[in-house]
C-alpha positions in Angstrom: -15.7 53.2 35.3 -12.6 51.7 36.8 -11.6 54.4 39.4 -13.2 52.5 42.3 -11.4 49.4 41.3 -8.0 51.1 41.0 -8.5 52.8 44.4 -9.2 49.5 46.0 -6.1 47.9 44.5 -3.7 50.7 45.0 -2.4 49.9 48.5 -2.8 46.2 48.4 0.0 43.7 48.3 -1.2 41.6 45.4 -0.3 38.1 44.2 -1.3 37.1 40.7 -2.0 33.3 41.0 -1.7 31.6 37.7 -0.1 33.3 34.6 -2.2 32.1 31.7 -4.3 34.5 29.5 -6.2 35.9 32.5 -3.2 36.2 34.7 -1.3 38.1 32.0 -4.2 40.5 31.5 -4.3 41.2 35.2 -0.6 41.9 35.2 -0.9 44.3 32.3 -3.7 46.3 33.8 -2.0 46.6 37.1 1.3 47.6 35.6 -0.4 50.2 33.3 -1.9 52.0 36.3 0.8 51.2 38.9 4.1 51.2 37.0 6.2 51.1 40.2 4.0 49.0 42.4 5.6 45.8 43.7 3.7 42.8 42.2 4.0 39.1 42.7 3.3 36.2 40.4 3.0 32.5 41.3 2.7 29.8 38.6 3.5 26.1 38.4 5.3 26.6 35.1 9.0 26.6 35.9 10.1 28.1 32.6 7.6 30.9 32.6 10.3 33.7 32.5 11.8 32.1 29.4 8.5 32.5 27.6 7.6 35.9 29.0 10.8 38.0 28.6 9.0 41.2 29.6 8.6 39.9 33.1 12.4 39.6 33.5 12.7 43.2 32.6 10.3 44.4 35.4 12.3 45.5 38.4 9.2 45.7 40.6 8.2 42.1 40.1 8.9 38.9 42.1 7.9 35.4 40.9 7.4 32.0 42.5 7.6 29.2 40.0 7.6 25.4 39.9 6.1 22.7 42.2 6.2 24.8 45.3 4.7 27.9 43.8 1.9 28.1 46.4 4.3 28.4 49.3 3.8 31.6 51.3 0.7 32.8 49.5 -0.9 33.7 52.9 1.6 36.7 53.0 -0.4 38.7 50.5 -3.4 41.0 51.0 -5.1 40.0 47.8 -4.8 36.8 45.7 -6.1 37.3 42.2 -6.6 33.7 41.2 -6.9 32.5 37.6 -9.8 30.0 37.1 -7.6 27.1 36.1 -5.7 27.0 39.4 -7.1 24.2 41.7 -6.8 24.7 45.4 -8.5 21.4 46.2 -5.6 20.1 48.4 -4.7 23.5 49.9 -5.6 24.5 53.5 -7.7 27.6 52.9 -8.1 28.6 56.5 -5.8 31.7 56.3 -6.3 32.6 52.7 -9.9 32.1 51.6 -11.0 35.6 52.5 -8.1 36.9 50.4 -8.9 35.0 47.2 -10.5 37.0 44.5 -10.6 37.1 40.7 -11.1 39.3 37.7 -14.8 38.2 37.8 -15.4 39.1 41.4 -13.6 42.5 41.1 -15.6 43.3 38.1 -18.9 42.5 39.8 -17.8 44.5 42.9 -16.5 47.7 41.3 -17.9 48.0 37.8 -21.5 49.3 37.7 -22.8 47.7 34.5 -25.6 45.2 33.7 -24.4 41.6 33.5 -25.7 38.3 32.2 -23.8 35.3 33.6 -24.2 32.0 31.9 -23.0 28.7 33.3 -23.7 25.0 33.1 -21.8 21.8 32.5 -22.7 21.9 28.8 -24.2 24.4 26.4 -22.7 27.6 28.0 -20.5 28.5 25.0 -23.3 28.3 22.5 -25.8 30.0 24.8 -23.4 32.8 25.6 -22.6 33.4 22.0 -26.2 33.3 21.0 -27.1 35.8 23.8 -24.4 38.1 22.6 -25.6 37.9 19.0 -29.2 38.7 20.1 -28.1 41.8 22.0 -25.9 43.0 19.2 -28.6 42.5 16.6 -30.9 44.7 18.7 -28.4 47.5 18.8 -27.1 47.0 22.3 -23.6 47.9 23.3 -22.7 44.3 24.3 -19.5 42.5 25.3 -18.9 38.7 25.3 -16.2 38.0 28.0 -15.1 35.3 30.3 -14.6 31.6 29.5 -15.3 31.9 25.8 -14.2 35.4 25.0 -11.5 37.7 26.2 -10.4 38.1 29.8 -12.6 40.7 31.5 -9.7 43.0 32.2 -8.9 43.3 28.5 -12.1 45.3 28.0 -12.7 46.8 31.4 -11.6 50.2 30.3 -14.0 50.5 27.4 -17.2 49.2 29.0 -19.7 52.0 29.5 -22.6 52.4 32.0 -25.2 51.5 29.3 -23.3 48.4 28.2 -24.5 44.8 28.7 -21.8 42.3 29.5 -22.4 38.6 28.7 -20.1 36.4 30.7 -19.6 32.7 30.1 -18.7 31.4 33.5 -17.0 28.1 34.3 -17.3 26.5 37.7 -13.7 27.3 38.3 -14.4 31.0 37.8 -17.4 30.8 40.2 -15.8 28.7 42.9 -14.7 31.6 45.2 -16.9 34.5 44.1 -19.2 36.3 46.5 -21.0 38.4 43.9 -23.5 37.4 41.2 -24.7 38.8 37.9 -28.0 40.6 37.3 -29.3 37.8 35.2 -27.9 34.3 36.0 -28.5 31.5 33.6 -27.9 28.0 35.0 -28.3 25.6 32.1 -27.6 22.2 33.7 -25.3 20.3 36.0 -23.7 17.0 35.3 -20.6 15.2 36.5 -17.4 16.9 35.3 -14.2 18.4 36.6 -14.1 15.9 39.4 -10.3 16.3 39.4 -10.7 20.0 40.4 -13.0 19.6 43.4 -13.0 17.5 46.6 -16.5 16.2 45.8 -19.3 16.5 43.2 -21.2 18.5 45.8 -18.5 21.2 45.8 -18.8 21.4 42.0 -22.6 21.9 42.3 -22.0 24.5 45.0 -19.6 26.4 42.7 -22.2 26.4 39.9 -24.9 27.8 42.1 -22.6 30.7 43.1 -23.8 32.3 39.8 -27.0 33.2 41.6 -26.3 32.8 45.3 -25.4 36.4 45.9 -28.1 38.1 43.7 -30.5 40.7 45.1 -34.2 40.3 45.1 -34.3 42.4 42.0 -32.1 40.1 40.0 -33.1 37.0 38.0 -32.1 33.3 37.9 -33.1 31.3 34.9 -32.6 27.6 35.8 -33.2 24.1 34.5 -36.3 22.7 36.2 -35.6 19.2 34.8 -32.0 18.7 35.9 -31.9 16.2 38.8 -28.6 17.4 40.2 -30.1 20.9 40.5 -33.4 19.7 41.8 -31.7 17.9 44.6 -29.6 20.9 45.7 -31.1 23.0 48.5 -31.3 26.5 47.1 -33.4 29.4 48.0 -35.0 30.4 44.7 -36.5 33.9 44.4 -40.0 34.9 43.2 -38.4 36.6 40.1 -36.7 33.4 39.0 -37.6 31.5 35.8 -38.0 27.7 35.6 -37.2 26.2 32.2 -38.5 22.7 31.4 -38.6 20.5 28.3 -40.7 17.9 30.1 -43.5 19.7 32.0 -45.1 23.0 32.8 -43.6 24.2 36.1 -46.2 25.3 38.5 -44.3 28.5 39.4 -44.8 32.2 38.9 -42.4 32.4 35.9 -42.4 29.2 33.8 -40.9 28.4 30.4 -42.2 25.2 28.7 -43.2 23.6 25.4 -46.7 22.8 24.4 -47.9 21.7 20.9 -44.5 22.5 19.5 -44.4 26.0 20.8 -42.2 27.6 23.5 -44.3 29.4 26.1 -43.3 31.8 28.8 -46.1 32.4 31.4 -48.8 31.3 29.0 -47.5 33.5 26.2 -46.5 31.8 22.9 -42.9 32.7 21.9 -41.5 30.5 19.2 -42.2 27.4 17.2 -39.6 24.7 17.9 -39.7 23.5 14.3 -38.3 26.8 12.9 -35.7 26.2 10.3 -32.4 26.8 12.2 -28.7 26.1 12.0 -28.8 24.9 15.6 -30.0 21.3 15.8 -31.4 19.1 18.5 -33.6 19.5 21.6 -30.6 20.5 23.7 -30.3 23.6 21.6 -34.1 24.2 21.8 -33.5 24.1 25.6 -30.7 26.7 25.3 -33.0 28.9 23.2 -35.7 28.7 25.9 -33.2 30.3 28.3 -32.3 33.0 25.8 -36.0 33.8 25.3 -36.5 34.2 29.0 -33.6 36.7 29.2 -35.2 38.5 26.2 -38.4 38.8 28.1 -36.6 40.2 31.2 -34.8 42.7 29.1 -37.9 43.7 27.0 -36.2 42.9 23.7 -38.0 42.6 20.4 -39.2 39.0 20.1 -39.3 38.8 16.3 -35.8 40.2 16.0 -34.5 37.8 18.6 -36.0 34.8 16.8 -34.4 35.9 13.5 -31.0 36.2 15.3 -31.4 32.7 16.7 -32.4 31.2 13.3 -29.4 32.8 11.6 -26.9 31.8 14.3 -24.3 29.2 13.2 -22.9 26.6 15.5 -19.5 27.4 17.0 -16.3 25.7 15.9 -15.9 22.3 17.5 -19.6 22.1 18.5 -21.3 19.7 16.1 -19.4 21.5 13.4 -19.8 20.2 9.9 -16.3 19.6 8.5 -16.7 18.1 5.0 -18.3 15.3 2.9 -15.7 12.7 2.0 -16.6 9.7 -0.1 -20.3 10.4 0.6 -19.7 10.5 4.4 -20.4 13.7 6.4 -17.8 14.4 9.0 -18.7 16.4 12.1 -16.3 17.8 14.7 -17.8 17.9 18.3 -14.5 18.1 20.2 -16.2 20.4 22.8 -18.1 17.3 24.0 -16.2 16.6 27.2 -19.0 14.7 29.1 -21.2 11.8 28.1 -24.4 13.8 28.0 -22.9 16.1 25.3 -22.0 13.1 23.2 -25.4 11.5 23.5 -27.1 14.8 22.7 -24.9 15.2 19.5 -25.8 11.7 18.3 -29.5 12.3 18.9 -29.4 15.7 17.2 -27.6 14.5 14.1 -29.7 11.3 13.9 -27.7 9.5 11.2 -24.4 8.7 13.0 -22.8 5.5 11.6 -19.3 6.0 13.1 -18.3 7.7 16.3 -14.9 8.5 17.8 -14.9 8.6 21.6 -12.4 8.7 24.4 -10.0 11.1 26.1 -8.6 12.1 29.5 -10.0 10.1 32.5 -11.4 12.4 35.2 -13.4 9.8 37.0 -16.7 10.5 35.2 -19.2 7.6 35.2 -19.4 6.2 31.6 -22.0 3.5 32.2 -24.9 5.5 30.7 -22.8 6.3 27.6 -21.8 2.7 27.1 -25.4 1.6 27.3 -26.4 4.3 24.8 -23.7 3.2 22.4 -24.7 -0.4 22.8 -28.3 0.3 22.0 -28.2 3.0 19.4 -29.5 1.6 16.1 -27.6 3.8 13.7 -24.1 3.6 15.2 -22.2 0.6 13.8 -18.6 1.7 14.3 -17.3 2.8 17.7 -13.7 3.9 17.5 -12.1 4.4 20.9 -9.2 6.6 21.9 -7.1 6.7 25.1 -7.8 6.8 28.0 -11.5 6.5 28.6 -11.9 4.7 25.3 -10.3 1.7 27.0 -13.1 1.5 29.5 -15.7 2.1 26.8 -14.3 -0.8 24.7 -14.3 -3.1 27.7 -17.9 -2.1 28.4 -18.9 -3.1 24.8 -17.5 -6.6 24.8 -19.9 -8.9 23.1 -21.9 -6.2 21.4 -22.8 -6.7 17.8 -20.9 -3.7 16.5 -17.5 -2.9 15.1 -15.5 -1.7 18.2 -11.9 -0.7 17.7 -9.2 1.1 19.7 -6.4 3.3 18.4 -3.7 5.2 20.3 -3.5 8.1 17.9 -6.3 10.3 16.5 -4.8 10.2 13.0 -5.0 6.4 12.9 -8.5 6.5 14.2 -9.7 9.0 11.5 -8.0 6.9 8.8 -9.8 3.8 10.0 -13.1 5.7 10.2 -12.7 6.5 6.5 -12.4 2.8 5.7 -15.5 1.6 7.7 -18.1 4.5 7.5 -21.1 3.8 5.3 -21.9 6.2 2.4 -24.7 8.7 3.1 -24.1 8.6 6.9 -22.3 10.6 9.5 -18.9 10.1 11.1 -18.7 12.1 14.4 -15.9 13.0 16.7 -17.6 13.4 20.1 -15.1 12.3 22.8 -17.2 12.5 26.0 -14.0 13.4 27.7 -11.5 16.2 28.0 -8.4 16.5 25.9 -5.8 17.2 28.5 -2.8 14.9 28.6 -3.2 14.1 24.9 -3.8 17.6 23.3 -3.3 21.1 24.5 -7.1 21.7 24.6 -10.3 20.6 22.9 -9.6 23.2 20.1 -6.3 21.5 19.1 -8.1 18.1 19.1 -10.8 19.4 16.9 -8.4 21.2 14.5 -6.4 18.0 14.1 -9.5 15.9 13.5 -10.5 18.3 10.7 -7.0 18.2 9.3 -7.0 14.4 9.2 -10.4 14.3 7.6 -9.3 16.6 4.8 -6.0 14.9 4.1 -5.5 12.5 1.2 -8.9 13.1 -0.4 
């Protein structure tokens, strides 16, 4: 399966741009098949070689590290870029046609059926759910990309009859010129404004998931999302429009009527099924999965059972424990206001909420209004940095609003003020960077603090 890829790479002067998990897997694959090929790595981390001793022992490797790591990147034939590297302030005139990624090389050279899933929120749950549905139906499926392993870690074992589910961030999609066979675009909201020159560029990156599809491919998209509706995109006749609000007047429509999900007039699933996934936002995710099941001719009853059995992922409205009659939930994955509002609406009985994180310029006015007017939330515990703005926006509100610099102090206070038989929710509506390594670390620490001294 990988011979065409290796033939393409063999005579190229290659720069690996960014040496995180994905960059390292790129290096290992290249070095395995080209043991004496000159390779080049560029990374902002100045002490990279101290952490990766094996790189120092490679006589055919050159590295560029530190603040000026991007200097001279136009010299290379191919720049295999990691998704996390932002080129927002870089002149791309001489390099844009050289930029590629594991994702694009995979699409270009590996002949296998792909399902690509993206969206500002919901993509991890939907990708995991799609993978479970496929596995439960006996398919040789892989879950790769943003949520799973880097693509190159499994590229040697994927077979022609495999189905590869890819969770795709906007960063991964930004420069691609290929798209998956089934593209799922769940929603688009303001996020990652620190990575792009404008919100319009972020939207454009998201739509790359379907921009390069053939007429025989499928896009399943959110018919209700205003940011998507206002984007000028050439939808295909094959595409599926998913709506919680109305019945789209299109060839392939997915909608709710009398508590049932329908696809093209055919009843699929009752939305009141007893499931571990809660909330209408998860019903919306399920509508996308059912559409993919129809395209793939999967067994509907088996798919519904898979979805009913599916358990929420760690850090996604994850139940932690009941402490002094208060249920604690960890929703650290909530990095935008819409995710936080969805979590509160889904759980219904939130008395205390912990909000705030890294400031990326996202508009918080709707969230502040939501917190101001929500009838069950009485305690709003704010954390740096966006928590400062939220606290300012709630001046005069008849609620208990507090600010803490440290998560540990915030959790301790939450234990003091939360009412019995209610919920205390960590749902920051902001990213973790600058305060934690990632949202996983933030969620793990929250769980640790909840369980301490009980």
